[in-house]
RODO-2510 file (C-alpha; in nm, 4 decimals, decimal comma):
residues 507
     n   res          X          Y          Z
     1     x    -0,0198    -0,0134    -0,0290
     2     x     0,2396     0,2986    -0,1403
     3     x     0,1747     0,6047     0,1149
     4     x     0,3280     0,9070    -0,0197
     5     x     0,3017     1,2157     0,2208
     6     x     0,2072     1,4926    -0,0220
     7     x    -0,0923     1,2612    -0,1605
     8     x    -0,1794     1,2146     0,1746
     9     x    -0,2026     1,5813     0,2410
    10     x    -0,3915     1,6440    -0,0830
    11     x    -0,6467     1,3816    -0,0094
    12     x    -0,7356     1,5446     0,3422
    13     x    -0,7311     1,8760     0,2318
    14     x    -0,9533     1,8415    -0,0765
    15     x    -1,1847     1,6148     0,1476
    16     x    -1,2096     1,8842     0,4589
    17     x    -1,2437     2,1472     0,1706
    18     x    -1,5467     1,9863     0,0294
    19     x    -1,7109     1,9059     0,3764
    20     x    -1,6240     2,2798     0,5064
    21     x    -1,8039     2,4076     0,2340
    22     x    -2,1241     2,1767     0,3097
    23     x    -2,0592     2,2640     0,6779
    24     x    -2,0467     2,6363     0,6504
    25     x    -2,4357     2,6036     0,4912
    26     x    -2,5058     2,2646     0,7442
    27     x    -2,4643     2,5023     1,0389
    28     x    -2,2455     2,2718     1,2076
    29     x    -2,0499     2,4321     1,4348
    30     x    -1,7126     2,3967     1,6254
    31     x    -1,7065     2,3186     2,0221
    32     x    -1,7823     2,6660     2,1626
    33     x    -1,5439     2,5240     2,4863
    34     x    -1,2561     2,3735     2,2484
    35     x    -0,9720     2,6357     2,2141
    36     x    -0,9448     2,7661     1,8783
    37     x    -0,6620     2,6092     1,7897
    38     x    -0,7698     2,2727     1,7804
    39     x    -0,9047     2,1012     1,4741
    40     x    -1,0669     1,7898     1,6254
    41     x    -1,3800     1,9616     1,6266
    42     x    -1,3582     1,9802     1,2561
    43     x    -1,1921     1,6446     1,1461
    44     x    -1,5153     1,4838     1,3345
    45     x    -1,7655     1,5905     1,1404
    46     x    -1,6268     1,4872     0,8266
    47     x    -1,4846     1,1159     0,9727
    48     x    -1,8515     1,0067     1,0934
    49     x    -1,9986     1,1500     0,7502
    50     x    -1,7461     0,9640     0,5357
    51     x    -1,8305     0,6354     0,7798
    52     x    -2,1766     0,7102     0,6823
    53     x    -2,1492     0,6802     0,3239
    54     x    -1,9108     0,4265     0,3142
    55     x    -2,1799     0,2056     0,5371
    56     x    -2,4856     0,3044     0,3403
    57     x    -2,3963     0,3237     0,0277
    58     x    -2,0612     0,1976    -0,0754
    59     x    -2,0563    -0,1373     0,1327
    60     x    -2,4467    -0,1724     0,1246
    61     x    -2,4593    -0,1651    -0,2765
    62     x    -2,1845    -0,4549    -0,3163
    63     x    -2,3522    -0,6323    -0,0654
    64     x    -2,7319    -0,5988    -0,1234
    65     x    -2,6419    -0,7519    -0,4354
    66     x    -2,3965    -1,0393    -0,2901
    67     x    -2,5737    -1,0832    -0,0198
    68     x    -2,9321    -1,1936    -0,2310
    69     x    -3,1368    -0,8781    -0,2017
    70     x    -3,0729    -0,6964    -0,5555
    71     x    -3,0515    -0,7162    -0,9030
    72     x    -3,0921    -0,5478    -1,2139
    73     x    -3,3890    -0,5120    -1,4679
    74     x    -3,2886    -0,6642    -1,7741
    75     x    -3,3453    -0,3586    -2,0199
    76     x    -3,1393    -0,1185    -1,7995
    77     x    -2,8055    -0,0331    -1,8871
    78     x    -2,5867     0,1251    -1,5699
    79     x    -2,2256     0,2091    -1,6142
    80     x    -2,0244     0,3946    -1,8540
    81     x    -1,9256     0,1500    -2,0336
    82     x    -2,2270     0,0123    -2,1770
    83     x    -2,4207    -0,2983    -2,0456
    84     x    -2,1597    -0,5736    -2,0856
    85     x    -1,8265    -0,3733    -1,9322
    86     x    -2,0534    -0,1452    -1,6785
    87     x    -1,9650    -0,2308    -1,2628
    88     x    -2,3548    -0,3336    -1,2079
    89     x    -2,2785    -0,6066    -1,4908
    90     x    -1,9742    -0,7186    -1,3271
    91     x    -2,2018    -0,7438    -0,9918
    92     x    -2,4466    -0,9531    -1,1398
    93     x    -2,2050    -1,1609    -1,3361
    94     x    -1,9747    -1,2285    -1,0354
    95     x    -1,6698    -1,0936    -1,2525
    96     x    -1,3898    -0,9885    -0,9800
    97     x    -1,0737    -0,8449    -1,0784
    98     x    -0,8511    -0,6006    -0,9622
    99     x    -1,0529    -0,2950    -1,1038
   100     x    -1,3847    -0,3999    -0,9481
   101     x    -1,5248    -0,2210    -0,6342
   102     x    -1,2030    -0,0695    -0,5815
   103     x    -1,3417     0,2146    -0,3616
   104     x    -1,3763    -0,0548    -0,0683
   105     x    -1,0268    -0,0254    -0,0375
   106     x    -0,9102     0,3104    -0,1079
   107     x    -1,2023     0,4947     0,0814
   108     x    -1,0951     0,2947     0,4188
   109     x    -0,7394     0,3785     0,4352
   110     x    -0,7402     0,7551     0,2724
   111     x    -1,0602     0,7669     0,6258
   112     x    -0,8180     0,5815     0,8328
   113     x    -0,5421     0,8210     0,7931
   114     x    -0,7497     1,1224     0,8786
   115     x    -0,9179     0,9561     1,1747
   116     x    -0,5698     0,8602     1,3113
   117     x    -0,4979     1,2864     1,3303
   118     x    -0,7299     1,2968     1,5731
   119     x    -0,6014     0,9937     1,8013
   120     x    -0,2580     1,1303     1,7768
   121     x    -0,3471     1,4682     1,8358
   122     x    -0,5955     1,4104     2,1313
   123     x    -0,4853     1,1021     2,2839
   124     x    -0,2931     1,2755     2,5915
   125     x    -0,5182     1,6490     2,6530
   126     x    -0,8865     1,5319     2,5034
   127     x    -0,9440     1,1564     2,4825
   128     x    -1,2681     1,1581     2,4378
   129     x    -1,2085     1,2610     2,0798
   130     x    -0,9317     1,0001     2,0936
   131     x    -1,1382     0,7050     2,1775
   132     x    -1,4094     0,7407     1,9435
   133     x    -1,0983     0,7985     1,6914
   134     x    -1,0370     0,4162     1,8104
   135     x    -1,3671     0,2906     1,7979
   136     x    -1,3833     0,4335     1,3969
   137     x    -1,0454     0,2847     1,3175
   138     x    -1,1464    -0,0582     1,4331
   139     x    -1,4657    -0,0533     1,2613
   140     x    -1,2611     0,0139     0,9404
   141     x    -1,0466    -0,2390     1,0018
   142     x    -1,2729    -0,5052     1,0328
   143     x    -1,4669    -0,4048     0,6978
   144     x    -1,1181    -0,4185     0,5238
   145     x    -1,0726    -0,7937     0,6661
   146     x    -1,4199    -0,8925     0,5655
   147     x    -1,3857    -0,8114     0,2112
   148     x    -0,9882    -0,8730     0,1832
   149     x    -0,9014    -1,0909     0,4727
   150     x    -0,5019    -1,0027     0,5051
   151     x    -0,4474    -0,5948     0,4845
   152     x    -0,1765    -0,3592     0,6516
   153     x    -0,2695    -0,2778     1,0133
   154     x     0,0585    -0,2013     1,1669
   155     x     0,2107    -0,0512     0,8809
   156     x    -0,0946     0,1780     0,7557
   157     x    -0,1700     0,5505     0,7538
   158     x     0,2315     0,5642     0,8038
   159     x     0,3586     0,8040     0,5432
   160     x     0,7336     0,7222     0,5789
   161     x     0,6269     0,3648     0,5116
   162     x     0,6024     0,3636     0,0887
   163     x     0,4981    -0,0051     0,0779
   164     x     0,3015    -0,0973     0,3701
   165     x     0,3245    -0,4926     0,5141
   166     x    -0,0217    -0,7161     0,4875
   167     x    -0,0719    -0,8465     0,8598
   168     x    -0,3061    -1,1830     0,8789
   169     x    -0,6773    -1,1447     0,8720
   170     x    -0,7440    -1,2976     1,2004
   171     x    -0,4268    -1,0621     1,3848
   172     x    -0,5744    -0,7554     1,2055
   173     x    -0,9548    -0,8763     1,3269
   174     x    -0,7799    -0,9225     1,7160
   175     x    -0,6326    -0,5595     1,6785
   176     x    -0,9482    -0,3778     1,5432
   177     x    -1,1302    -0,5111     1,8607
   178     x    -0,8398    -0,4304     2,0533
   179     x    -0,8926    -0,0923     1,9723
   180     x    -1,2441    -0,0651     2,0153
   181     x    -1,2088    -0,1679     2,3627
   182     x    -0,9150     0,0703     2,3988
   183     x    -1,1572     0,3736     2,2760
   184     x    -1,4613     0,2513     2,5361
   185     x    -1,2135     0,3078     2,8255
   186     x    -1,1350     0,6235     2,7034
   187     x    -1,4772     0,7487     2,6889
   188     x    -1,5100     0,5788     3,0227
   189     x    -1,2826     0,7723     3,1718
   190     x    -1,2868     1,1164     3,0418
   191     x    -1,0925     1,3486     3,2791
   192     x    -1,2990     1,6341     3,4604
   193     x    -1,2622     1,9172     3,2641
   194     x    -1,1680     1,7867     2,9673
   195     x    -1,3187     1,8555     2,6243
   196     x    -1,5906     1,6290     2,5009
   197     x    -1,7538     1,6240     2,1430
   198     x    -2,0973     1,8474     2,1380
   199     x    -2,2420     1,9688     1,8063
   200     x    -1,9435     1,8345     1,6202
   201     x    -2,0113     1,5028     1,6739
   202     x    -2,3087     1,4351     1,4239
   203     x    -2,3702     1,0796     1,5430
   204     x    -2,4824     1,0904     1,9147
   205     x    -2,4245     1,4834     1,9873
   206     x    -2,1765     1,3971     2,2856
   207     x    -2,3568     1,1392     2,4430
   208     x    -2,0357     0,9007     2,5158
   209     x    -2,2559     0,6025     2,6539
   210     x    -2,4133     0,5557     2,3189
   211     x    -2,1079     0,5465     2,1723
   212     x    -1,9741     0,2931     2,3847
   213     x    -2,2865     0,1027     2,3917
   214     x    -2,2604     0,1133     1,9918
   215     x    -1,8626     0,0110     2,0484
   216     x    -1,9843    -0,2872     2,2284
   217     x    -2,2121    -0,4019     1,9429
   218     x    -1,9378    -0,3472     1,6949
   219     x    -1,7571    -0,6064     1,8922
   220     x    -2,0220    -0,8249     1,9246
   221     x    -2,0312    -0,8428     1,5609
   222     x    -1,6666    -0,9160     1,5339
   223     x    -1,7285    -1,2148     1,7946
   224     x    -2,0525    -1,3470     1,5921
   225     x    -1,8264    -1,2992     1,2687
   226     x    -1,5781    -1,5629     1,4205
   227     x    -1,8307    -1,8124     1,5494
   228     x    -1,7500    -2,0945     1,3522
   229     x    -1,3487    -2,0599     1,3777
   230     x    -1,2961    -1,8750     1,7458
   231     x    -1,1626    -2,1050     2,0572
   232     x    -1,4597    -2,0481     2,3411
   233     x    -1,1733    -1,9232     2,5267
   234     x    -1,1054    -1,5698     2,3282
   235     x    -1,4813    -1,5367     2,2615
   236     x    -1,5554    -1,5432     2,6626
   237     x    -1,2834    -1,3360     2,7488
   238     x    -1,4187    -1,0921     2,5168
   239     x    -1,7910    -1,1069     2,6403
   240     x    -1,6447    -1,0213     2,9608
   241     x    -1,4707    -0,7420     2,8737
   242     x    -1,7782    -0,5991     2,7214
   243     x    -1,9603    -0,6955     3,0315
   244     x    -1,7114    -0,4943     3,2284
   245     x    -1,7908    -0,2238     3,0736
   246     x    -2,0728    -0,1520     3,1671
   247     x    -2,2762     0,0357     2,9354
   248     x    -2,4501    -0,2742     2,7313
   249     x    -2,5222    -0,2518     2,3880
   250     x    -2,7325    -0,0638     2,0988
   251     x    -3,0465    -0,0231     2,1716
   252     x    -3,1710     0,2373     1,9692
   253     x    -3,0824     0,3344     1,5794
   254     x    -2,7303     0,4867     1,4983
   255     x    -2,8045     0,7556     1,2899
   256     x    -2,5967     1,0069     1,1045
   257     x    -2,6868     1,3681     1,0401
   258     x    -2,4876     1,6215     0,9563
   259     x    -2,7521     1,8350     0,8749
   260     x    -2,8861     1,7053     0,5227
   261     x    -3,1139     1,9605     0,3138
   262     x    -3,2232     1,9720    -0,0278
   263     x    -2,9504     2,1346    -0,2211
   264     x    -2,7091     2,0164    -0,4140
   265     x    -2,4392     1,8124    -0,2617
   266     x    -2,6054     1,8458     0,1149
   267     x    -2,8364     1,5562     0,0569
   268     x    -2,8458     1,2113     0,2236
   269     x    -2,5852     1,0002    -0,0031
   270     x    -2,8388     0,6856     0,0509
   271     x    -3,1158     0,8975    -0,1139
   272     x    -2,9022     1,0072    -0,3952
   273     x    -2,7529     0,7193    -0,5083
   274     x    -3,0493     0,4735    -0,4925
   275     x    -3,3811     0,7017    -0,5498
   276     x    -3,3787     1,0673    -0,6315
   277     x    -3,1387     1,3879    -0,7572
   278     x    -3,1505     1,6988    -0,6481
   279     x    -3,4023     1,7992    -0,8907
   280     x    -3,6171     1,5151    -0,7862
   281     x    -3,5712     1,2722    -1,0959
   282     x    -3,5089     0,9145    -1,0826
   283     x    -3,1587     0,8388    -1,0404
   284     x    -3,0334     0,5585    -1,2508
   285     x    -2,9962     0,2911    -1,0079
   286     x    -3,3597     0,3683    -0,9381
   287     x    -3,4578     0,2588    -1,2551
   288     x    -3,2373    -0,0236    -1,2379
   289     x    -3,1866    -0,2072    -0,9360
   290     x    -3,4483    -0,4358    -0,8526
   291     x    -3,5536    -0,7124    -0,5759
   292     x    -3,4346    -1,0638    -0,6480
   293     x    -3,7341    -1,2805    -0,6806
   294     x    -3,5840    -1,4769    -0,4077
   295     x    -3,6240    -1,2022    -0,1959
   296     x    -3,9837    -1,1582    -0,2875
   297     x    -4,0557    -1,5339    -0,2019
   298     x    -3,9033    -1,4561     0,1164
   299     x    -4,1557    -1,1574     0,2082
   300     x    -4,4355    -1,3757     0,0701
   301     x    -4,3335    -1,6665     0,2675
   302     x    -4,3916    -1,4735     0,6072
   303     x    -4,6456    -1,2462     0,4951
   304     x    -4,4263    -0,9799     0,5476
   305     x    -4,5764    -0,6482     0,5316
   306     x    -4,2158    -0,4294     0,4922
   307     x    -4,2412    -0,5837     0,1340
   308     x    -4,5433    -0,3056     0,0673
   309     x    -4,3445    -0,0102     0,2311
   310     x    -4,0388    -0,0901     0,0456
   311     x    -4,1606    -0,1724    -0,3033
   312     x    -4,3970    -0,0536    -0,5826
   313     x    -4,6592    -0,2879    -0,6955
   314     x    -4,6673    -0,3787    -1,0766
   315     x    -5,0551    -0,4093    -1,1672
   316     x    -5,1399    -0,5419    -0,8210
   317     x    -4,8377    -0,7726    -0,8122
   318     x    -4,4979    -0,7467    -0,6385
   319     x    -4,1809    -0,9035    -0,9313
   320     x    -3,8678    -0,9087    -0,8998
   321     x    -3,5392    -1,0369    -1,1076
   322     x    -3,2677    -1,2968    -1,0876
   323     x    -2,8809    -1,2298    -1,0895
   324     x    -2,6954    -1,2597    -1,3887
   325     x    -3,0329    -1,3128    -1,6060
   326     x    -3,0049    -1,3000    -1,9957
   327     x    -3,2933    -1,1198    -2,2391
   328     x    -3,6015    -1,1866    -2,0139
   329     x    -3,8661    -0,9561    -2,0764
   330     x    -4,0506    -1,0719    -1,7383
   331     x    -3,7545    -0,8865    -1,5934
   332     x    -3,7648    -0,5387    -1,7494
   333     x    -3,7708    -0,2328    -1,6040
   334     x    -4,1658    -0,1500    -1,6596
   335     x    -4,2785    -0,5059    -1,5159
   336     x    -4,0420    -0,5278    -1,2017
   337     x    -4,1033    -0,3924    -0,8697
   338     x    -3,8823    -0,0233    -0,7871
   339     x    -3,8209     0,1330    -0,4651
   340     x    -4,0851     0,3059    -0,3236
   341     x    -4,0346     0,6518    -0,1448
   342     x    -4,2573     0,8697    -0,0485
   343     x    -4,3581     1,0071    -0,3765
   344     x    -4,4677     0,6632    -0,4168
   345     x    -4,6400     0,6160    -0,1072
   346     x    -4,8510     0,9179    -0,0742
   347     x    -4,6085     1,1395     0,0895
   348     x    -4,6183     0,8475     0,4084
   349     x    -4,2217     0,8940     0,5572
   350     x    -4,2160     0,5124     0,5806
   351     x    -3,9993     0,2503     0,3957
   352     x    -3,6152     0,3294     0,3419
   353     x    -3,6458     0,6363     0,1239
   354     x    -3,7869     0,8569     0,3887
   355     x    -3,6755     1,2200     0,2868
   356     x    -3,4218     1,3654     0,1020
   357     x    -3,2330     1,4831     0,4478
   358     x    -3,3177     1,1493     0,6341
   359     x    -3,0443     1,0682     0,9021
   360     x    -2,7915     0,8130     0,7615
   361     x    -2,8481     0,4713     0,9199
   362     x    -2,5057     0,3342     1,0038
   363     x    -2,5853     0,0737     1,2918
   364     x    -2,9500    -0,0309     1,3330
   365     x    -3,1187    -0,1627     1,6524
   366     x    -3,2625    -0,4444     1,4890
   367     x    -2,8836    -0,5671     1,3929
   368     x    -2,7456    -0,5067     1,7169
   369     x    -3,1054    -0,7231     1,9074
   370     x    -3,0042    -0,9859     1,6232
   371     x    -2,6800    -1,0245     1,7253
   372     x    -2,7463    -1,0191     2,0998
   373     x    -2,9948    -1,3448     2,0097
   374     x    -2,7536    -1,5490     1,8520
   375     x    -2,4797    -1,4825     2,1512
   376     x    -2,7713    -1,5971     2,3694
   377     x    -2,8317    -1,8680     2,1278
   378     x    -2,4769    -2,0046     2,1020
   379     x    -2,4794    -1,9824     2,5277
   380     x    -2,2449    -1,6616     2,5471
   381     x    -2,4606    -1,4826     2,7179
   382     x    -2,8172    -1,5281     2,8991
   383     x    -2,9910    -1,8133     2,6822
   384     x    -3,3363    -1,7390     2,8286
   385     x    -3,3300    -1,4180     2,6584
   386     x    -3,3433    -1,5309     2,3191
   387     x    -3,7046    -1,5169     2,2567
   388     x    -3,7184    -1,1746     2,3829
   389     x    -3,4274    -1,0397     2,2398
   390     x    -3,5090    -1,1814     1,8942
   391     x    -3,8619    -1,0012     1,9317
   392     x    -3,7023    -0,6916     1,9723
   393     x    -3,5263    -0,7364     1,6741
   394     x    -3,8272    -0,7691     1,4612
   395     x    -3,9752    -0,4919     1,6216
   396     x    -3,6886    -0,2390     1,5917
   397     x    -3,7136    -0,3546     1,1861
   398     x    -4,0736    -0,2718     1,1533
   399     x    -4,0579     0,0500     1,3633
   400     x    -3,7505     0,1991     1,1374
   401     x    -3,9759     0,0932     0,8181
   402     x    -4,2978     0,2141     0,9744
   403     x    -4,5017    -0,0442     1,0281
   404     x    -4,7983    -0,0056     1,2906
   405     x    -4,8167    -0,2022     1,6063
   406     x    -5,0804    -0,3882     1,4881
   407     x    -4,8908    -0,5266     1,1903
   408     x    -4,6063    -0,6190     1,3960
   409     x    -4,8197    -0,8175     1,6551
   410     x    -4,9645    -1,0211     1,3888
   411     x    -4,6137    -1,0910     1,2139
   412     x    -4,4618    -1,2127     1,5170
   413     x    -4,7332    -1,3878     1,6083
   414     x    -4,7687    -1,6264     1,2835
   415     x    -4,6382    -1,9787     1,3564
   416     x    -4,3538    -1,9868     1,0804
   417     x    -4,1645    -1,6481     1,2468
   418     x    -4,1758    -1,7819     1,6193
   419     x    -3,8570    -1,8929     1,7366
   420     x    -4,0329    -2,0706     2,0847
   421     x    -4,1169    -2,3844     1,8900
   422     x    -3,8670    -2,3663     1,5892
   423     x    -3,6263    -2,6792     1,5346
   424     x    -3,3219    -2,4494     1,4009
   425     x    -3,3361    -2,1247     1,6191
   426     x    -3,0255    -2,0301     1,4428
   427     x    -3,1591    -2,0436     1,1271
   428     x    -3,4426    -1,8705     1,2137
   429     x    -3,2604    -1,5701     1,3780
   430     x    -3,0429    -1,5419     1,0491
   431     x    -3,3319    -1,5631     0,7901
   432     x    -3,5262    -1,2782     1,0200
   433     x    -3,2222    -1,0730     1,0498
   434     x    -3,1744    -1,1340     0,6695
   435     x    -3,5005    -0,9438     0,6156
   436     x    -3,4442    -0,6791     0,8478
   437     x    -3,1426    -0,5695     0,6699
   438     x    -3,2567    -0,5582     0,3269
   439     x    -3,1655    -0,2270     0,1802
   440     x    -2,9959    -0,1201     0,4924
   441     x    -2,6724    -0,3310     0,5467
   442     x    -2,5990    -0,5583     0,2290
   443     x    -2,2551    -0,6066     0,3949
   444     x    -2,3866    -0,7850     0,6662
   445     x    -2,6447    -1,0343     0,4705
   446     x    -2,3415    -1,1353     0,2423
   447     x    -2,0913    -1,1499     0,5307
   448     x    -2,3671    -1,4029     0,7297
   449     x    -2,4172    -1,6205     0,4140
   450     x    -2,0280    -1,6725     0,3405
   451     x    -2,0222    -1,7850     0,7551
   452     x    -2,3305    -1,9774     0,7663
   453     x    -2,4294    -2,0370     0,4197
   454     x    -2,8148    -1,8713     0,5742
   455     x    -3,0068    -1,8160     0,3171
   456     x    -2,9538    -2,0348     0,0844
   457     x    -2,8969    -1,6950    -0,1656
   458     x    -2,7082    -1,9094    -0,4570
   459     x    -2,9256    -2,2111    -0,4899
   460     x    -3,2143    -2,0387    -0,4577
   461     x    -3,1514    -1,7307    -0,7253
   462     x    -2,8433    -1,7384    -0,9098
   463     x    -2,8726    -1,8117    -1,2717
   464     x    -2,5669    -1,6652    -1,4059
   465     x    -2,4720    -1,7012    -1,7706
   466     x    -2,0811    -1,6795    -1,7349
   467     x    -2,0950    -2,0215    -1,4628
   468     x    -1,9326    -1,7855    -1,2051
   469     x    -1,9955    -1,9243    -0,8516
   470     x    -2,1253    -1,7114    -0,5377
   471     x    -1,8156    -1,4675    -0,4680
   472     x    -1,6662    -1,5095    -0,1057
   473     x    -1,4241    -1,2139    -0,1350
   474     x    -1,2492    -0,9127    -0,3639
   475     x    -0,9385    -0,9058    -0,5329
   476     x    -0,6977    -0,6265    -0,4113
   477     x    -0,7761    -0,3256    -0,6002
   478     x    -0,5138    -0,2425    -0,9435
   479     x    -0,3861     0,0837    -0,7459
   480     x    -0,2720    -0,1786    -0,4569
   481     x    -0,1057    -0,4116    -0,7043
   482     x     0,0409    -0,1508    -0,8781
   483     x     0,2081     0,0532    -0,5811
   484     x     0,2528    -0,2406    -0,3350
   485     x     0,3319    -0,5192    -0,5996
   486     x     0,5438    -0,7418    -0,3783
   487     x     0,2963    -0,7491    -0,0547
   488     x     0,0401    -0,8089    -0,2904
   489     x     0,1640    -1,0803    -0,4609
   490     x     0,2709    -1,2794    -0,1661
   491     x    -0,1138    -1,3224    -0,0778
   492     x    -0,1428    -1,5691    -0,3998
   493     x    -0,3332    -1,5088    -0,7366
   494     x    -0,6429    -1,4438    -0,5644
   495     x    -0,9612    -1,5581    -0,7030
   496     x    -1,2337    -1,4063    -0,5735
   497     x    -1,4999    -1,6921    -0,5636
   498     x    -1,2487    -1,9851    -0,4820
   499     x    -1,2679    -2,1035    -0,1658
   500     x    -0,8848    -2,1366    -0,1546
   501     x    -0,8246    -1,7478    -0,0804
   502     x    -1,1518    -1,7280     0,2115
   503     x    -1,1460    -1,4908     0,4458
   504     x    -1,0237    -1,6200     0,7389
   505     x    -1,3790    -1,6489     0,9332
   506     x    -1,5334    -1,8127     0,6544
   507     x    -1,6890    -2,2155     0,6881
***
């Protein structure tokens, strides 16, 4: 990973200048109690905002395709090179090469550098800022391993290192968890009189308890991810660390809002990427992205009302597509279900698309409860809590989508939804988690499939004309291959669909 100091400075200046323009219009104020010579209250908002875009757009998009939620309308071309060469066609045909999804790597490492600046600057004087930075750094490294396995950790973000050494995926995962633990400890022991974030914290507005709960939930996600490979001793050790923190897990949606407006460049990124432009025109993804038939069949199997909140019906029916399908007119744009937003829902702000200024959901309460339910099922925490956590998870999902209480109750009362009498409780948890994260966190859906094979995505929806199999990881990007060739070559000739190159936590 080649890192030249001048190029890094350019990235930082450009990103901060862009955000500064937005922040002036969005009325994001610096902390009034912070000395004027400090810049961390200026660095923190763009760091959180970039994390939000990374989660809700960059990772969510790819994961929604690989995780079985989304496909493409047959007759719509999206991308600069025409239908056969577009990024989207590379996705639906599983054509993974070193030009594919490069922003997952490049955005992470550029943002990691900016975040480390906050950590190093504030470690001694204002540890609350350093704590938030450590949590976010750990978050990014977990995501990098999820997509690439071995990645630079110890030598990352070091301007004096031209070609950073790669570290093993399992080691990086544990170090990322340690970073998050260090962050929570800093937040739990902020000395009296030191500065804490305020309005510059565009996530929790300086509520350090909520940050600690988010951090604990991130760590639980990392432990759950290793459920098939990690030793019970390691799991119990880290569960004990989480318990000793005392703040618990996330119980509310983690929502980022820097002061989104309806002006150009200041709208929610999820909205502008998948629904509408500043001029309220449909974006290309809205015209082309469609639910898979597999997803719609699951909604129908469970009489799930979320389907009608998230998608439009066509002549009274909900119609989807199959990944990689050829010329099939039943999967054309006009006869398949598009995303539903307030315009298609009588100005009802339910579903996934509520408004151009909606907050960015970077970690849902629903996922938090599902993670806790799985941890309880596995005996890591109180096993008597499985049923209640599972129900809370479903309710949290329905609340975010805007489903009524009556519909929620009818749903959880169905025999095929109840977990109490289920013969396979883990499958029940993961299936309902998968339904809850549609359009919200595709990265988790793809990871759960790679970890457990639940739900059976490829066998149920894959119709790939190229014969490629379901992807299990990404290849290192071309920029990394060119600038850090020796380290990349040492990882082997990566094939993104071969289990020989799986991420360490995969089955």
